[in-house]
N, C-alpha and C positions, 0 to 999 in steps of 0.2 A: 709253385708246384713243378713247373718245368725244370728249374734248376735242381731241385730235390731228385726228380726223376732221373735226370742225367747223371747226377752224383751217384745214385744207387746202381745204375746201370754200370758205371765205371768201376765201382767197388765190386760188383759181381765179376766183371771181366778180370779185374786184378786177382780176385780169389781163384778164378778158374785158371789163371796163367800159371799158377804154382808159385809166383813170386811172393805170396803172402805166407810168412812163417808163423803168425800167430792168429788167434781167433779175433775177430772184431765184432762187437756187439753194438748195435744201433737202436736207441730207444726213441720211439716217436709216440707222443701223446696227443691224442685227438679227442675233441669234445663230442663229436658226432659218432655215437656207438649205436648198437642195434636197438637199445632201450629208447633212444630218442627217434629212431626211424620207424614209422608206422608200418612200412611195408617190407622191413629187413627180416630175412631168416638167416640160417647158418651158411647158405650157399650164395646169397646175393651179394653183389658188390655194394659197399657203402658209398655214399656220394664223393667223400673226400678220395677214397681208394679209387673210384673210377675216374676221377680227374686226374690223379697221380699216374695211373696206368694208361690212360689215354695219350699220354706224351711218348709212350714207347711202342715200338712194333709188337705185334701179338706174341712171337716167340720170346721177346724179352720180357713181356708181361709174366709168362709162366715161369721164367728164370727167376724173377723178382719175388714172385708169390712163393716159389719153393724155398727161398731163403727165409721167408717169415717163420715165426713161431708156429708150430703145428700146422704148417701148410697154408697160413693165412687165417686160421681161426684165432683171432685176436683175444687177448685176455681183456675181459670186460670188468671194469671196476663197478662193484655194486654200490647202490646208495649207502650213505653212511648210517649206521645204527642209531637208535633212539639215544642210548647213553652217551654216545660221542657227541650227538647233537645238543644234548643238554650241557655238555662240558663246553661246546662251542659257544653256546648262548651266554652261559655265565662268564666265560673267559673274556668274550667281547664286551660285555657289560662293564666288567671290572676294568678293562683296559682304558675305556674312554673316561673312566672315573666320574661318572654322572651321579648326582644326587639320588635318583630314583633307580635302585638296583633291584633286579627281580629276585623274589624269593622262590622257594621250590614250587609253590603253587603257580606263581607267575610264569615260571619256566615251562611248566606242563601246558599252561594256557597258550604260551607262544608256540610250543611244539604242536598242539592241535590246530592253531591257525596255519601253520606252515603245512600241515597235511591237507588242510582244506584248499590251500592255494597251489601247492606243488605236489599233488598226491602221489604220483608215481616215482619221483626222483627225490623228493624232500632235500633240495640243494641247500648247503650251507649258506649260499649267496642270498636266498630268500630269508633264511633264518636270521642273518645279519640285518637285512632291512627291516624285518618285524621287530627286532630288538631295539634298533634305532629309533623306531616309531614309539615303542613302549617306554623308553627311558626319556623321551622328550614329551612325556604326558599325553600321548595320543592313545586312542583305544583301537587298535588294529585287529581286534578279535572278529569284528563284523566285516572287515574288508575282504575284497577278493584280490586277485593278481593284479589287475589293472589300477585299483585304487592304490595299492601299495607302490606300484611303479610310478604312478603319478606324484605320489607323496615324496618318493626319493628324488624324482626329477624336480619337484617344486623346491625342495631344500637346496639342491644344487643351483637352482636358477636364483634363489635369494643370495646365496653365497656369491656367485659371479656377478650378479647385477650390482651388488654392493661394491665390489672390487673395480668394476668397470666405472660406476658412478664416481668413485673417488678419483679415478685416473682422469676423466674427462672433466670433472668438477663442473664448472659454469659453461662450458663449451656448448652443450646441448641445451636447448630451451625446453622448459616444461612441456610445451605443445608438441615438440618433436620427439620426446623421450620414448613414447610407446612404439612409433614407427622405427626409431633407431635401435631399440632392443629387439624388435622383431626381425630386423636385418641381421643383426648379430646371431639370433637363433638360427635363421636360414643358412648363415655361413657356417655355423658350428655343425648343422645337420649335415651339410654337403662333406664336411671334413670327416664326420663320423661314417658317412656312406663309403668314403675313400680310405677308412682306416688311417686317417692323418693326411693332411695336404699342406703343401707350401701356399703362401698368399698368391704366388704366381699362378699355381694350378688352379686355385679357387677362382682367380680373375678369369681364367679360361672357361672354367664350368659354369660359374654363376656371375658373370660380368656385371649384370645389372645391379645385382645386390651389393657387390663390392663398389661400384660406383656410387650407390646410394649412401653407404656408409662413409665413403670418401667426402661427399658432399656435406654430410653432417659434421664432419671433422675439420672443415675449412678453417675454423678459428682455433683449431688445435695445431698451432703453428710449429710443426716439427716435420723434418724430412721423414719420409716412410711412416706417416702418422699411424696408418692402420697396424703396421707391424709393431710399432711402439706401443699401441694400445693393448694389443692381444698379448705382447710379452709381459707389460706391466700388470695385466690382469690375470696372468698365469694361464692363459688359455693357449699359449703358444710357447713350445720349448724347442730350443734349437731352431731349426729352420721350418718346422711345420706346426700347424694348428692341430691340436690333439683331438682325437675323437672322444665322445662321450662313451666311457666304459663303466662296467662290464657290458658285454654284448646285448644282453636282454635289455638293460636299461637304454643303451644307445639306440637299439632298434625300436624301442617304443617311443623314444624321443623324436626320432625321424618321422615315425607315423603321426606324432602330434603335430609336428611342423608341416606335414603334407595335409593336415586336416582330415586324417583317416579315423582318428580316435579322439576321446576327449569331448569338449563342448562345442565343437565345430558343427554348424548345421549347413555349411555350403558344400559344394561339390569338391571332393578331395583333388589335390593337384600334386602329381608325383613327378614333376620336373626336377625336384631336388635329388631324386634318385636316378631318373632316366635322362641324364645329361647328354650332351652330345657326345657320340662314340663311346657310350658306356660299356658296350661289348668288348671294347679294346682293353679295358682295365680289369684285370683278374681280382683285384681288391673290391671292385664295385660289384662284379658279378657273384663273388662269394658272399658279399653282404646281402645280395638279393636272395641267394639260396637260403642263407640262415634266416632272413626275414620271413619267407614263405614257410619255413619249417616251424618257426617259433610263434608266428602270429597268423597262421593261415586262416583261422576263424574270423580274424577281423578284416581280412582281404577277400574272402569267398565271394562275397556279392558286390564288391566295389568294382565295377566294370572298367573305370578309368585306369585301375593298375593293370589289368589284363590286357586293356587295349594298348598300353604303352609296352608291355612285355612281348606282345605277339605282333607289334608294328614293324619290327626289323625287316628290312629288304633281303631276303635270303639269297637272292642273286647276287648281291654286292658284297657277301661275306667271303673273306679268305678262308681257307680250309682250318687254320688254327681257331679263328673266332667261331666257325661253324661247329667245331667240337665242343667248345665252351657253352655255345647256345643250345646244343643238343642235350648237354648235361642238365641245364637249367629246365628245359622243356620236360625232360624225363621227371624231374622233381614235381612238376605239376601233375603228372600222370598218377602218382601214388597219393598225391594230396587231395586233388580236386573231385568234383562231381562229374558225371559222365559227359555233359555237354563241354565242360572246361577241358577235360581229358581229350575229347575228340578233337578240339581246336589244337592242342599241343601235339597230338599224334599226326594230324594233317601237315603241320609244319615240319615235324620230324621226317615225315615221307618225302616232303620237297628237299630236305637237306640230303636225305639219303640218295635221291635221285641226282642231285648235284654233285655229291662226292660218292659215287657208287663203290669206289675201291677203298673208301675209308672204314675200316673195321669198327673203331669206337662209336662212329655215327650210327652204323648198321645195328650194333649192339643196342644202343640206347633207343633206336627205333623199335626193335624187337621187343625190348622190356616195356616200352610204352604200349605196344600192341597188346602184351599180355595183361597189363593193367587195365587197358581199355575193355578187353573181352570179359574180364572178371566183373565189369560194371555194366555190361550191355545185356539186353534181352537175347533170348535164343536166335531170333530171327536176324538182328543187327550183327550179332557175334559171328555168323557164318562168314561173312566177308572178311572179318578181321582175322579169323582162324586161317583162312586161305592165304592172306598176306604173310602170316606167320610161317606157313608151310613152305612158301616160296623163299622166304629168307633162310629157313633151315636147310632147304635144299641147296641153296646157293653156298651157305658157310658151313655146312656140315662137316667137311673135311677139316675145319679148324675148331672142332668141338664147340661150335657156336651154341647149339641147344644146351649145352651143359653149363654155360656161364651164369645162367639165371634160373 
């Protein structure tokens, strides 16, 4: 985001200098639109937009927004219509050339299942997953979103477990196989959180897991045994272990590995997400934001997740990390219940006091206060409104109150 913001700022300066003799059109496509944002209206900043603009001074923010189509009122892609979805379902089924092809009645059934699973957006991605289940002689009509995701992840697991088993052959004893594959899953989960990661990076983030895998591979007598294994099993391309994609599948997979969903009955452990110095990695913080947006209902009552998120030492953060953290905390304020929102706003207040001259942090704090007061009773809301008034008085000359 920082590189993109700097580039857009340079592009604007170039256009303003008079050196640009032709029009330049930049097309940015982002999955996070107002339809996905429970708290977004026509005037509020979207999460990605806020992160982008937070890297620029306020006057540059306005310049960049002025360059946008219709002053920043972005074109919103509507969900695909039913007839097009039917074509997608048939086309995908025909492409995989499976024996069980859906007839017109089956297509309607698949479409109805999609509506029940992904009611507001009816995303083609889910349509594809349901079609996969159908053509493999499953009956997805009674499934919910989570059963569908578990089915997709289960098929992926079978595929890669077979490839890994073929590669290691007899190197792993039958008694060790379950633990070995559990380590591979943890490694892949961390790579998914990172959006892809080298083995060296994974060794830093989850060293114990990497050491355990290497211990199991002692009889796999090759130099760089782990890298060779991951490449031969098609889990690693180039220098990086690939994340499980698309995003929805990868996020749910990570939740499964953390023990937050599925058949786990123990206490969830989110150390695969909140690794050392997680706030320094923009890909990890982006993953956490998507995870909260897509699976908040699964996390709402899981205290261990929020304990990890709220555990950062505010006083030790540099200003850049503080801006990123403020953006994450604001996401909590439009997703959570009042007690959770209060926790996030309390930390936003501390960030604001630590960096009083940082306008993006002040803006996130103010927006968090707005979301908090909307969930409070009249008595508790009075103090929150007073804090908002103080912020508006301080930043009113910068059109602070008009941003949200």
